[in-house]
C-alpha positions in Angstrom: 73.3 21.8 18.4 71.7 18.6 20.4 69.1 21.0 21.5 68.3 22.1 17.9 68.1 18.5 16.8 65.8 17.6 19.6 63.5 20.6 18.8 63.4 19.7 15.3 62.7 16.1 16.1 59.6 17.3 18.5 58.4 19.7 16.0 58.1 16.7 13.6 56.5 14.7 16.0 54.2 17.4 17.1 53.2 17.7 13.0 52.6 13.9 12.7 50.2 13.9 15.7 48.4 16.9 14.5 48.2 15.3 11.1 46.8 11.9 12.7 44.6 13.9 15.1 43.0 15.6 12.0 42.7 12.2 10.4 40.9 10.9 13.3 38.5 13.7 13.5 37.6 13.3 9.8 37.1 9.4 10.6 34.7 10.5 13.4 32.8 12.8 11.6 32.5 10.5 8.7 31.1 7.9 11.2 28.8 10.1 12.9 27.5 11.2 9.4 26.8 7.6 8.0 26.6 5.5 11.0 25.1 7.7 13.9 22.0 7.2 15.6 20.2 10.1 13.6 20.9 8.4 10.3 19.5 5.0 11.6 16.4 6.9 12.7 16.3 8.5 9.5 16.4 5.3 7.6 13.9 3.7 9.9 11.5 6.8 9.6 11.9 6.4 5.7 10.7 3.0 5.7 7.7 3.9 7.5 8.6 3.1 11.3 7.1 5.5 13.9 8.5 7.2 16.8 9.5 4.4 19.4 9.6 1.8 17.1 13.3 1.4 17.2 13.2 0.0 20.6 10.8 -2.7 19.6 11.8 -6.4 19.4 11.8 -7.2 16.0 10.3 -10.5 16.8 7.2 -8.7 17.7 6.7 -7.6 14.2 4.9 -9.1 11.5 6.7 -10.6 8.5 6.2 -7.5 6.3 7.7 -5.3 8.8 10.6 -7.6 9.8 11.4 -7.3 6.1 11.6 -3.7 6.4 13.7 -4.0 9.6 16.3 -6.3 7.7 16.2 -3.8 4.7 16.9 -0.8 7.1 19.9 -2.6 8.7 21.2 -3.4 5.5 21.1 0.2 4.2 22.4 1.4 7.4 25.6 -0.8 6.8 26.4 1.0 3.4 27.7 -2.1 1.8 30.2 -1.6 -1.2 27.6 -3.8 -3.1 23.9 -4.2 -2.2 21.7 -7.0 -3.5 18.3 -6.7 -3.5 15.5 -9.4 -4.4 12.2 -7.7 -4.8 12.8 -4.9 -2.4 9.6 -3.0 -2.7 7.3 -6.1 -2.2 6.5 -5.2 1.3 6.8 -1.3 1.1 3.9 0.9 0.9 3.9 3.8 -1.7 5.2 6.6 0.5 8.0 4.1 1.7 8.8 3.0 -2.1 9.2 6.9 -2.9 11.8 7.4 0.1 13.6 4.2 -0.9 13.6 5.4 -4.4 15.2 8.8 -3.7 17.7 6.8 -0.9 19.0 4.7 -3.9 19.3 7.7 -6.2 21.9 9.3 -3.7 23.5 5.9 -3.3 27.1 6.1 -4.8 27.9 2.6 -4.7 26.8 -0.6 -6.8 23.5 -2.3 -6.1 22.0 -5.1 -8.0 18.2 -5.8 -7.7 15.5 -8.1 -8.9 11.9 -6.5 -9.2 8.7 -6.4 -10.8 8.0 -2.8 -10.4 8.2 -1.3 -13.7 8.4 2.2 -12.5 10.9 1.6 -9.5 13.1 -0.1 -12.2 12.9 2.9 -14.6 13.9 5.1 -11.8 16.9 3.1 -10.7 18.8 1.1 -12.9 21.5 1.7 -15.8 21.7 -1.6 -16.8 19.4 -4.6 -17.5 20.9 -8.4 -17.2 17.9 -10.5 -18.6 17.3 -14.3 -18.5 16.0 -14.7 -22.0 15.0 -17.8 -23.8 18.3 -17.9 -25.8 20.5 -17.2 -22.4 21.8 -14.4 -20.3 21.5 -11.2 -22.2 22.8 -7.7 -21.0 21.3 -4.3 -22.2 22.5 -0.6 -21.3 19.6 1.8 -19.9 16.6 1.1 -17.7 13.7 -1.1 -18.2 12.0 0.9 -20.9 15.4 1.0 -23.0 15.5 -2.8 -22.4 12.0 -3.3 -24.1 12.9 -1.0 -26.7 16.4 -2.6 -27.7 14.8 -6.0 -27.4 11.9 -5.4 -29.8 14.4 -3.5 -32.2 16.8 -6.8 -31.9 13.6 -9.1 -32.4 12.6 -6.9 -35.6 16.0 -7.1 -37.1 16.5 -10.6 -36.6 13.0 -11.4 -37.9 13.7 -9.2 -41.1 17.1 -10.9 -41.7 15.4 -14.2 -41.4 12.7 -13.4 -43.9 15.2 -12.1 -46.2 17.1 -15.3 -45.9 14.3 -17.6 -46.2 13.3 -15.9 -49.5 16.9 -16.0 -51.0 17.1 -19.7 -50.0 13.7 -20.4 -51.6 14.8 -18.5 -54.9 18.2 -20.6 -55.1 16.3 -23.8 -54.3 13.8 -23.2 -57.1 16.7 -22.4 -59.5 18.6 -25.4 -58.7 15.4 -27.6 -59.0 14.4 -26.2 -62.4 17.9 -26.3 -64.0 19.5 -29.4 -62.3 18.9 -31.7 -65.4 19.9 -29.3 -67.7 23.8 -29.7 -68.8 24.2 -26.2 -70.1 23.1 -25.0 -66.5 25.3 -27.2 -64.5 28.0 -24.8 -63.8 25.4 -21.9 -62.6 23.5 -24.9 -60.7 26.7 -25.9 -58.8 27.6 -22.2 -58.0 24.1 -21.8 -56.5 24.5 -25.1 -54.5 27.7 -23.9 -52.9 26.1 -20.5 -52.2 23.2 -22.3 -50.6 25.5 -24.3 -48.3 27.4 -21.1 -47.2 24.3 -19.2 -46.5 24.1 -18.4 -42.5 21.0 -19.4 -40.6 19.4 -16.9 -38.4 17.4 -17.9 -35.4 14.9 -15.7 -34.1 14.1 -15.3 -30.3 12.0 -17.8 -28.8 8.9 -16.1 -27.0 8.4 -16.4 -23.3 5.1 -17.4 -21.9 3.0 -14.5 -20.8 -0.3 -14.8 -19.0 -3.2 -13.8 -21.4 -6.8 -13.9 -19.8 -9.9 -12.0 -20.9 -13.1 -11.9 -18.8 -16.4 -12.8 -20.3 -19.2 -10.4 -19.8 -20.6 -10.1 -16.4 -24.2 -10.2 -14.7 -25.5 -6.5 -14.1 -25.9 -5.6 -10.4 -27.7 -2.8 -8.6 -26.1 0.7 -8.5 -24.7 0.4 -5.0 -22.5 -2.8 -5.1 -21.4 -2.3 -1.5 -22.6 0.1 1.2 -20.7 0.7 4.4 -22.1 2.5 7.3 -20.5 3.6 10.5 -17.8 0.7 10.2 -15.8 0.3 13.5 -12.9 -2.0 13.8 -10.2 -2.1 16.7 -7.6 -4.5 17.7 -7.6 -4.4 21.6 -6.8 -0.5 22.1 -5.6 0.1 19.0 -8.5 1.8 16.8 -8.3 1.1 13.0 -11.8 2.6 12.0 -13.9 4.6 14.6 -16.7 4.7 12.1 -16.5 5.3 8.4 -19.1 5.3 5.6 -18.1 4.1 2.1 -20.2 3.3 -0.9 -18.7 1.1 -3.9 -20.8 2.0 -7.3 -21.2 -0.5 -10.2 -18.4 -0.5 -12.4 -16.0 1.4 -9.9 -12.3 0.3 -10.4 -11.0 1.6 -6.9 -7.4 1.6 -6.0 -6.8 1.5 -2.3 -3.6 3.0 -1.1 -1.9 4.1 2.0 1.0 3.3 4.6 1.2 -0.2 6.0 -0.7 -0.8 9.1 -3.2 2.0 8.3 -5.9 -0.9 7.7 -6.2 -1.2 3.8 -6.0 -5.1 4.0 -8.2 -5.1 7.3 -10.9 -3.1 5.1 -11.0 -5.4 2.1 -11.3 -8.5 4.4 -14.2 -6.9 6.2 -15.7 -6.1 2.7 -15.2 -9.7 1.7 -16.5 -11.1 4.8 -13.5 -12.9 5.9 -12.9 -10.7 9.0 -15.8 -9.4 11.3 -16.3 -5.7 12.1 -17.0 -4.6 15.6 -20.0 -2.0 14.7 -21.6 -0.7 11.6 -22.8 -2.4 8.7 -21.6 -3.7 5.2 -24.2 -4.4 3.0 -23.5 -6.2 -0.4 -26.2 -5.2 -3.3 -28.7 -7.6 -4.8 -27.1 -9.7 -7.6 -23.7 -9.2 -6.4 -21.2 -12.1 -6.6 -18.2 -11.5 -4.8 -14.5 -13.0 -5.9 -11.8 -12.5 -3.3 -8.1 -12.7 -3.8 -5.5 -12.2 -0.9 -2.0 -12.6 -0.9 -1.8 -15.5 1.8 -4.4 -17.4 -0.6 -1.3 -18.8 -2.6 -0.1 -20.1 0.8 -3.2 -21.9 1.7 -3.4 -24.2 -1.4 -3.8 -27.8 -1.2 -0.1 -29.0 -1.4 -1.1 -32.5 -2.3 -3.4 -31.6 -5.2 -2.5 -30.9 -8.6 -2.8 -27.5 -10.3 -6.0 -28.9 -12.3 -7.4 -30.1 -9.3 -7.2 -26.8 -7.3 -8.8 -24.9 -10.1 -11.4 -27.3 -10.9 -12.7 -27.3 -7.3 -13.1 -23.7 -7.6 -15.8 -24.1 -10.5 -17.1 -27.7 -10.4 -19.6 -27.2 -13.0 -17.0 -25.7 -15.6 -16.0 -28.3 -18.1 -12.5 -29.5 -17.5 -11.6 -28.3 -21.0 -12.6 -24.8 -20.4 -10.5 -25.1 -17.1 -7.2 -26.3 -18.9 -7.9 -23.4 -21.2 -8.0 -20.8 -18.7 -4.7 -22.5 -17.0 -3.3 -22.2 -20.2 -3.7 -18.6 -20.2 -2.0 -18.5 -16.8 0.9 -20.3 -18.5 0.1 -23.8 -17.3 -0.4 -26.0 -20.2 0.2 -29.7 -21.1 1.6 -31.9 -18.3 2.2 -28.5 -16.1 -1.6 -28.8 -15.2 -0.8 -32.2 -13.5 2.0 -30.9 -11.3 1.4 -31.0 -7.5 1.2 -27.5 -5.7 3.9 -28.5 -3.6 6.5 -28.5 -6.1 5.5 -24.9 -7.5 7.6 -21.5 -7.0 5.9 -18.7 -5.3 5.2 -17.0 -8.5 3.4 -20.1 -9.9 1.5 -20.6 -6.8 0.3 -17.0 -7.1 -0.7 -17.7 -10.8 -2.8 -20.8 -9.6 -4.5 -18.8 -6.6 -5.4 -16.0 -9.4 -6.6 -18.7 -11.9 -8.9 -20.5 -9.1 -10.6 -17.0 -8.6 -10.7 -15.9 -12.3 -12.2 -19.0 -13.5 -15.4 -18.0 -11.7 -14.8 -14.4 -11.0 -18.4 -13.3 -10.2 -18.9 -9.5 -10.9 -17.3 -8.0 -8.0 -13.6 -8.4 -7.5 -11.8 -7.7 -4.2 -8.0 -8.1 -4.5 -5.3 -7.5 -1.9 -1.9 -7.0 -3.6 -2.7 -9.2 -6.8 0.8 -8.4 -8.4 2.8 -9.7 -5.6 5.0 -12.6 -6.3 4.3 -12.1 -9.9 7.2 -11.4 -12.4 7.1 -8.1 -14.4 5.7 -9.7 -17.5 3.0 -11.5 -15.6 2.1 -8.4 -13.6 1.8 -6.5 -16.5 -0.4 -9.2 -18.3 -2.4 -9.3 -15.0 -3.2 -5.5 -15.4 -4.2 -6.0 -19.1 -6.4 -8.8 -18.1 -8.0 -7.0 -15.5 -8.5 -4.0 -17.9 -11.0 -6.4 -19.6 -13.3 -6.9 -16.8 -16.7 -5.2 -17.1 -17.5 -5.7 -13.3 -16.5 -3.7 -10.2 -13.0 -3.9 -9.0 -11.5 -2.8 -5.6 -8.0 -3.7 -5.0 -5.4 -3.0 -2.6 -1.6 -2.5 -4.4 1.6 -0.5 -3.8 2.3 -1.2 -7.3 2.2 2.2 -8.9 2.0 1.0 -12.5 -1.1 -1.4 -11.7 -2.8 1.6 -10.0 -2.4 3.8 -12.8 -3.5 1.2 -15.4 -6.7 0.3 -13.5 -8.0 2.7 -10.9 -10.5 5.3 -11.7 -11.1 6.1 -8.1 -8.5 6.3 -5.3 -9.3 5.4 -1.6 -6.4 6.6 0.8 -6.5 4.9 4.1 -5.0 7.1 6.3 -5.4 8.3 10.3 -8.4 6.2 11.0 -10.4 7.5 8.0 -10.6 6.8 4.2 -10.3 9.6 2.0 -12.0 9.3 -1.3 -10.6 10.7 -4.4 -12.6 10.3 -7.7 -9.8 10.4 -10.2 -6.7 8.4 -11.3 -3.6 8.1 -9.2 -1.8 10.8 -11.3 -4.8 13.2 -10.6 -4.8 12.1 -7.0 -0.9 12.9 -6.7 -1.3 16.1 -8.5 -4.2 17.1 -6.1 -2.0 16.2 -3.0 0.8 18.5 -4.1 -1.7 21.5 -4.7 -3.1 20.8 -1.2 0.5 20.7 0.1 1.1 24.1 -1.5 -2.3 25.6 -0.3 -1.6 24.7 2.9 2.0 26.2 3.0 0.4 29.3 2.1 -2.8 29.6 4.0 -3.0 31.1 7.3 -5.2 28.4 8.8 -5.7 24.7 7.7 -9.0 23.4 7.5 -9.9 21.0 10.0 -11.1 17.5 9.5 -13.9 15.6 11.1 -13.8 12.0 12.2 -14.7 10.5 9.2 -12.1 12.3 7.0 -14.5 14.9 5.3 -12.9 18.3 4.8 -15.4 20.7 6.3 -16.1 23.9 4.0 -13.9 26.8 4.8 -15.5 29.7 6.6 -16.2 32.8 4.3 -13.1 35.0 4.2 -13.2 38.7 3.8 -12.4 40.4 0.5 -8.9 41.3 1.6 -8.1 37.8 2.7 -9.2 36.5 -0.6 -7.0 39.2 -2.3 -4.0 37.9 -0.3 -4.6 34.4 -1.1 -5.0 35.1 -4.8 -1.8 37.1 -4.7 0.0 34.3 -2.9 -1.2 31.8 -5.2 0.0 33.9 -8.3 3.4 34.4 -6.6 3.5 30.6 -6.1 2.8 30.0 -9.9 5.4 32.7 -10.8 7.9 31.1 -8.8 7.2 27.8 -10.2 7.3 29.1 -13.7 10.4 30.9 -13.1 12.3 27.8 -11.7 10.9 25.1 -13.8 9.9 26.5 -17.0 13.9 26.5 -18.4 14.4 23.2 -16.6 11.1 21.6 -18.5 12.2 23.2 -21.8 15.7 21.6 -21.5 14.1 18.3 -21.0 11.7 18.6 -23.7 14.2 19.6 -26.2 16.3 16.9 -25.1 13.6 14.3 -25.6 12.8 15.7 -29.3 16.6 15.2 -30.0 16.6 11.6 -28.5 13.4 10.9 -30.8 15.6 11.9 -33.6 18.6 9.8 -32.5 16.3 6.7 -32.1 15.1 7.0 -35.7 18.4 7.4 -36.9 19.5 4.4 -35.0 16.6 2.5 -36.3 17.1 3.4 -39.8 20.6 2.1 -39.6 19.3 -1.0 -38.0 17.0 -1.7 -40.8 19.5 -1.3 -43.3 21.7 -3.7 -41.7 19.0 -6.3 -41.7 19.4 -6.3 -45.5 21.6 -9.6 -46.2 22.7 -7.9 -49.4 24.6 -5.3 -47.4 27.0 -8.1 -46.2 28.0 -8.7 -49.8 29.7 -5.2 -49.9 32.3 -4.7 -47.5 32.7 -1.1 -47.9 28.8 -0.3 -47.5 28.5 -3.0 -44.4 31.6 -1.2 -42.8 30.1 2.2 -43.2 26.6 1.3 -42.0 28.3 -0.3 -39.0 30.3 3.0 -38.4 27.1 5.1 -38.6 25.0 2.7 -36.6 27.8 2.8 -33.8 27.9 6.8 -34.2 24.0 7.0 -33.8 24.2 4.8 -30.7 26.9 6.9 -29.1 24.9 9.9 -29.8 21.7 8.3 -28.4 23.7 7.3 -25.2 25.2 10.9 -24.8 21.8 12.5 -25.3 20.0 9.9 -22.8 22.5 10.6 -20.1 22.0 14.4 -20.7 18.3 13.8 -20.3 18.7 11.9 -17.1 20.9 14.5 -15.5 18.2 17.1 -16.7 15.5 15.1 -15.1 17.3 14.7 -11.9 17.8 18.3 -11.7 13.8 19.0 -12.6 12.9 16.5 -10.1 14.8 18.1 -7.5 13.5 21.2 -8.4 10.0 20.0 -8.1 10.6 18.5 -5.0 12.1 21.8 -3.5 8.5 23.4 -4.7 6.5 20.8 -3.4 5.3 20.0 -7.0 4.2 16.6 -8.5 
């Protein structure tokens, strides 16, 4: 009996130990999956670090790369709550794309501040906004916030107008019949009604940059001609010899990974950085204006806002300078503030105003939207859209590039690839190129200057094979993406109907007479809530459908 008892105890102990070992194995597997070296390397690679960079001392890195290193460490820790302040500011477009995908898979809470409209729309499900009237919260992404905010303003404005008209009508009646004894009761009734009427305050408007460019002087056709341009830092060759031409009226967006040489190229074109060999020729009649990120940090801290901008254009009347500063949200006493008390965003606006007070007919701009809030960034894009001169700018802000660029320069692997089209057209072209490379037997070789030599003539059989593969690729895409795209389109149509229904109920609720009838009011409120719930449900289904569609596109290498 004792032996049996001991055997039972041993069995229970072995079972407990086996369970414990299993739990430990699960914890080890979890640790290796999320905290192993491979995960750290994957995060570093996603943020743009190359092979061997993981062993470098972070003190050797530039400010932007240090910020990437800090972000990588934060992501690797997998905290329960991730708090990010302008996380994309120091990331190039490929890194932003990777980071966006990473956050989409992040199953924990994160709070972020960002001026990147597309990044916000891809990531967030709630907006907390610091409005003029206080802190407000809105469900949905940034686009939904803009729509809801505009709808609120419309409803309030309509309600305020109706109440004002009603107040004026009552006041007019009171003033007309106050002295008539037979109208005394009616007058008193309206006086009490007037006293009880609610007041509606419409939202105060935020200050937003508003600036339009005057017409510029005409230049020669070739604004900048670059031939055989070479630049190296010690043994590190940035450009072994590139040829480029900037044409009159070009709007060129320069993209590429950090460290590829985008800013170096722009600084050489601006004459701020010497090149090692080759030539950069500025065309006749070209007046260059140059803006760089560091210009905001080189402002005279002891000078006032007005003094800094006035020095950039001493012949411009002070009234004109103040008008321009007003467009950049510096009005009244703000123009007399010393630079040293300004925030980073305010300094960036001063640096932009200093450039644009006398912009010339060629603007070279390095990350012009950095340090600007989202509204200011969008206002800058709108302002630059009125510039009739030539614009060449470096940016990782996809929205800014989409708004302005009509030509893309991609700086990569010691060369500059030129694409005569918009960012979306370029991205589509790259996706098609990836498909072609994946299906072709041989990839075209590139020469040192980035040109793609013409493919050698192929036999008719090879051409048939290529066409068949392309047709198969199109068929595969149609079969896989067609139903998903149809679902997304149908949901978008239903969302439009639901939004119209919600707006119709909102318009009815804006009528002050509704609140005199409790039954009608309650029904409208119920209908509005039902429409809102339906819209929320459809939006959630659309987001899920879009996620499935994007995953399918990524699998096919589609844009």
